[in-house]
Backbone as a printed PyTorch tensor [residue, N CA C, xyz], in Angstrom:
tensor([[[-30.1790, -24.9350,  81.3080],
         [-29.2520, -24.8550,  80.2070],
         [-29.3270, -23.4810,  79.5610]],

        [[-28.1980, -22.8900,  79.3660],
         [-28.1010, -21.5410,  78.8110],
         [-28.2630, -21.5600,  77.2970]],

        [[-28.9990, -20.5900,  76.7740],
         [-29.1360, -20.4480,  75.3270],
         [-27.8470, -19.8810,  74.7540]],

        [[-27.4580, -20.3970,  73.5930],
         [-26.2550, -19.9010,  72.9260],
         [-26.5420, -18.5470,  72.3040]],

        [[-25.6530, -17.6240,  72.5280],
         [-25.7670, -16.3220,  71.8900],
         [-24.9670, -16.3290,  70.5960]],

        [[-25.1450, -15.2880,  69.8060],
         [-24.3730, -15.1670,  68.5700],
         [-22.8810, -15.1310,  68.8920]],

        [[-22.5190, -14.4330,  69.9500],
         [-21.1060, -14.3290,  70.3420],
         [-20.5590, -15.6970,  70.7380]],

        [[-21.3520, -16.5040,  71.4450],
         [-20.9310, -17.8640,  71.8050],
         [-20.6570, -18.6890,  70.5550]],

        [[-21.5600, -18.6010,  69.5820],
         [-21.4040, -19.3510,  68.3300],
         [-20.1800, -18.8620,  67.5670]],

        [[-19.9710, -17.5710,  67.5730],
         [-18.8160, -16.9780,  66.8920],
         [-17.5060, -17.4600,  67.5330]],

        [[-17.4700, -17.4890,  68.8560],
         [-16.2860, -17.9690,  69.5720],
         [-16.0340, -19.4490,  69.3120]],

        [[-17.1100, -20.2310,  69.2780],
         [-16.9790, -21.6590,  69.0060],
         [-16.4510, -21.8880,  67.5840]],

        [[-16.9540, -21.1270,  66.6300],
         [-16.4930, -21.2460,  65.2430],
         [-15.0080, -20.8860,  65.1350]],

        [[-14.5770, -19.8520,  65.8430],
         [-13.1660, -19.4480,  65.8260],
         [-12.2840, -20.5460,  66.4150]],

        [[-12.7520, -21.1810,  67.4820],
         [-11.9850, -22.2700,  68.0980],
         [-11.8800, -23.4760,  67.1660]],

        [[-12.9660, -23.8050,  66.4990],
         [-12.9580, -24.9370,  65.5670],
         [-12.0560, -24.6290,  64.3750]],

        [[-12.1570, -23.4040,  63.8430],
         [-11.2840, -23.0240,  62.7280],
         [ -9.8230, -23.1180,  63.1610]],

        [[ -9.5100, -22.6370,  64.3480],
         [ -8.1380, -22.6820,  64.8600],
         [ -7.6470, -24.1220,  64.9610]],

        [[ -8.4860, -24.9970,  65.4920],
         [ -8.1300, -26.4060,  65.6130],
         [ -7.7990, -26.9940,  64.2500]],

        [[ -8.6890, -26.7450,  63.2780],
         [ -8.4990, -27.3030,  61.9420],
         [ -7.2750, -26.7120,  61.2460]],

        [[ -7.0720, -25.4110,  61.3650],
         [ -5.9200, -24.7810,  60.7290],
         [ -4.6250, -25.2860,  61.3560]],

        [[ -4.5840, -25.3750,  62.6790],
         [ -3.3980, -25.9150,  63.3610],
         [ -3.0900, -27.3360,  62.8940]],

        [[ -4.1230, -28.1580,  62.8430],
         [ -3.9640, -29.5530,  62.4240],
         [ -3.4230, -29.6440,  61.0030]],

        [[ -4.0170, -28.8880,  60.1040],
         [ -3.6110, -28.9150,  58.7040],
         [ -2.1860, -28.3880,  58.5260]],

        [[ -1.8680, -27.3020,  59.2110],
         [ -0.5120, -26.7450,  59.1050],
         [  0.5220, -27.7060,  59.6680]],

        [[  0.1620, -28.4120,  60.7230],
         [  1.0670, -29.4080,  61.3010],
         [  1.2860, -30.5550,  60.3200]],

        [[  0.2020, -31.0420,  59.7230],
         [  0.2950, -32.1270,  58.7420],
         [  1.1510, -31.7320,  57.5420]],

        [[  1.0590, -30.4650,  57.1460],
         [  1.7970, -29.9760,  55.9780],
         [  3.1660, -29.4060,  56.3630]],

        [[  3.4840, -29.4650,  57.6740],
         [  4.7470, -28.9250,  58.1770],
         [  4.9420, -27.4730,  57.7270]],

        [[  3.9310, -26.6630,  57.9690],
         [  3.9010, -25.2870,  57.4940],
         [  3.8320, -24.3250,  58.6840]],

        [[  4.8210, -23.4660,  58.8140],
         [  4.8480, -22.4540,  59.8710],
         [  3.9980, -21.2490,  59.4540]],

        [[  3.5170, -20.4570,  60.4110],
         [  2.7230, -19.2680,  60.0630],
         [  3.4450, -18.3370,  59.0840]],

        [[  4.7460, -18.2050,  59.2460],
         [  5.5130, -17.3320,  58.3540],
         [  5.5100, -17.8640,  56.9160]],

        [[  5.5910, -19.1850,  56.7760],
         [  5.5440, -19.8000,  55.4420],
         [  4.1730, -19.6010,  54.8040]],

        [[  3.1230, -19.8520,  55.5880],
         [  1.7700, -19.6680,  55.0770],
         [  1.5470, -18.2140,  54.6940]],

        [[  2.0710, -17.3140,  55.4990],
         [  1.9640, -15.8860,  55.2300],
         [  2.5370, -15.5390,  53.8520]],

        [[  3.7120, -16.0520,  53.5740],
         [  4.3520, -15.7900,  52.2810],
         [  3.5690, -16.4150,  51.1320]],

        [[  3.0230, -17.5940,  51.3620],
         [  2.3030, -18.3110,  50.2990],
         [  0.9690, -17.6650,  49.9350]],

        [[  0.3070, -17.0720,  50.9200],
         [ -1.0300, -16.5510,  50.6230],
         [ -1.1690, -15.0360,  50.7790]],

        [[ -0.0960, -14.3520,  51.1440],
         [ -0.1460, -12.8960,  51.2080],
         [ -0.9490, -12.3420,  52.3670]],

        [[ -1.0010, -13.0800,  53.4520],
         [ -1.6810, -12.6490,  54.6800],
         [ -0.6020, -12.5180,  55.7470]],

        [[ -0.6930, -11.5090,  56.5760],
         [  0.3600, -11.3150,  57.5790],
         [  0.4430, -12.4960,  58.5520]],

        [[  1.6490, -12.8100,  58.9690],
         [  1.8630, -13.8930,  59.9330],
         [  1.1530, -13.5720,  61.2500]],

        [[  1.1080, -12.2960,  61.6020],
         [  0.4290, -11.8790,  62.8350],
         [ -1.0610, -12.2430,  62.7770]],

        [[ -1.6940, -11.9930,  61.6260],
         [ -3.1140, -12.3080,  61.4580],
         [ -3.3220, -13.8220,  61.5160]],

        [[ -2.4450, -14.5790,  60.8810],
         [ -2.5550, -16.0470,  60.8970],
         [ -2.4320, -16.5650,  62.3260]],

        [[ -1.5260, -16.0030,  63.1010],
         [ -1.3550, -16.4260,  64.4950],
         [ -2.5990, -16.1200,  65.3310]],

        [[ -3.2750, -15.0170,  65.0260],
         [ -4.5270, -14.6840,  65.7250],
         [ -5.5680, -15.7650,  65.4420]],

        [[ -5.6570, -16.1940,  64.1750],
         [ -6.6020, -17.2620,  63.8290],
         [ -6.2010, -18.5740,  64.4820]],

        [[ -4.8970, -18.8540,  64.5210],
         [ -4.4080, -20.0910,  65.1400],
         [ -4.7020, -20.1390,  66.6350]],

        [[ -4.8070, -18.9820,  67.2560],
         [ -5.1140, -18.9110,  68.6870],
         [ -6.6160, -18.9010,  68.9670]],

        [[ -7.4250, -18.9570,  67.9170],
         [ -8.8750, -19.0170,  68.0950],
         [ -9.5130, -17.7160,  68.5170]],

        [[ -8.8490, -16.6000,  68.2270],
         [ -9.3980, -15.2890,  68.6230],
         [-10.5320, -14.8480,  67.7030]],

        [[-10.3580, -15.0610,  66.4080],
         [-11.3720, -14.7060,  65.4140],
         [-11.2860, -15.6830,  64.2510]],

        [[-12.2670, -15.5940,  63.3670],
         [-12.2540, -16.3730,  62.1190],
         [-11.8870, -15.4400,  60.9700]],

        [[-11.2220, -15.9760,  59.9630],
         [-10.9090, -15.1470,  58.7950],
         [-12.1350, -14.9330,  57.9140]],

        [[-12.0490, -13.9350,  57.0630],
         [-13.0780, -13.7130,  56.0540],
         [-12.9560, -14.8040,  54.9980]],

        [[-14.0050, -14.9990,  54.2550],
         [-14.0390, -16.0570,  53.2470],
         [-12.8960, -15.9070,  52.2550]],

        [[-12.6070, -14.6740,  51.8190],
         [-11.5300, -14.4830,  50.8380],
         [-10.1920, -14.9720,  51.3840]],

        [[ -9.9750, -14.8560,  52.6820],
         [ -8.7320, -15.3450,  53.2800],
         [ -8.7370, -16.8590,  53.4570]],

        [[ -9.9040, -17.4310,  53.7170],
         [-10.0040, -18.8920,  53.7760],
         [ -9.6540, -19.4680,  52.4050]],

        [[-10.1130, -18.8110,  51.3520],
         [ -9.8200, -19.2590,  49.9850],
         [ -8.3140, -19.2070,  49.7320]],

        [[ -7.6490, -18.1560,  50.1870],
         [ -6.1920, -18.0460,  50.0260],
         [ -5.4720, -19.1570,  50.8030]],

        [[ -5.9100, -19.3980,  52.0190],
         [ -5.3110, -20.4470,  52.8640],
         [ -5.5120, -21.8120,  52.2190]],

        [[ -6.7200, -22.0440,  51.7480],
         [ -7.0470, -23.3140,  51.1310],
         [ -6.1930, -23.5490,  49.8830]],

        [[ -5.9340, -22.5120,  49.1170],
         [ -5.0740, -22.6450,  47.9510],
         [ -3.6380, -22.9430,  48.3370]],

        [[ -3.1490, -22.2580,  49.3510],
         [ -1.7690, -22.4500,  49.7970],
         [ -1.5610, -23.8290,  50.4100]],

        [[ -2.5510, -24.3100,  51.1700],
         [ -2.4150, -25.6010,  51.8510],
         [ -3.0330, -26.7510,  51.0520]],

        [[ -3.5830, -26.4320,  49.8990],
         [ -4.1710, -27.4410,  49.0020],
         [ -5.2000, -28.3120,  49.7180]],

        [[ -6.1880, -27.6430,  50.2660],
         [ -7.2800, -28.3630,  50.9190],
         [ -8.6040, -27.8450,  50.3840]],

        [[ -9.6690, -28.5580,  50.6620],
         [-10.9860, -28.1620,  50.1740],
         [-11.6240, -27.1360,  51.1090]],

        [[-12.5210, -26.3560,  50.5340],
         [-13.2660, -25.3800,  51.3230],
         [-14.1340, -26.1050,  52.3480]],

        [[-14.6120, -27.2760,  51.9790],
         [-15.4650, -28.0580,  52.8670],
         [-14.7440, -28.4470,  54.1540]],

        [[-13.4360, -28.6070,  54.0700],
         [-12.6540, -28.9440,  55.2760],
         [-12.9110, -27.9010,  56.3660]],

        [[-12.9470, -26.6280,  56.0100],
         [-13.1740, -25.5700,  56.9790],
         [-14.6490, -25.3220,  57.2500]],

        [[-15.5170, -25.6940,  56.3110],
         [-16.9510, -25.4610,  56.5080],
         [-17.5780, -26.3990,  57.5160]],

        [[-17.1000, -27.6410,  57.5430],
         [-17.6530, -28.5930,  58.5130],
         [-17.3650, -28.0920,  59.9160]],

        [[-18.3630, -28.0880,  60.7620],
         [-18.2230, -27.5160,  62.1030],
         [-17.6700, -28.4770,  63.1370]],

        [[-17.4980, -29.7480,  62.7860],
         [-16.9580, -30.6790,  63.7630],
         [-15.4720, -30.3930,  63.9620]],

        [[-15.0440, -30.4130,  65.1930],
         [-13.6300, -30.1670,  65.4800],
         [-12.8060, -31.4210,  65.2250]],

        [[-13.3620, -32.5790,  65.4670],
         [-12.6090, -33.8230,  65.3100],
         [-13.1250, -34.5990,  64.1130]],

        [[-12.2090, -35.1060,  63.3350],
         [-12.6070, -35.8600,  62.1500],
         [-12.0920, -37.2690,  62.2230]]])
């Protein structure tokens, strides 16, 4: 069994964040362009997060959470399925 590297953990976190953000945006019927306008983050950056390429900084998670009216804990939990 291979040991997880920091990069592996980082990639896994990005995938989980993407899953959760996609799910929440779908539930709220919110397109990346709408979220972009609501929280002042570029739609291009939001799409990168939605594709699981990287995770946003905490300040951007706070903006997203305010726009989508969800708790910070929703994104902090590492489980992909709830």
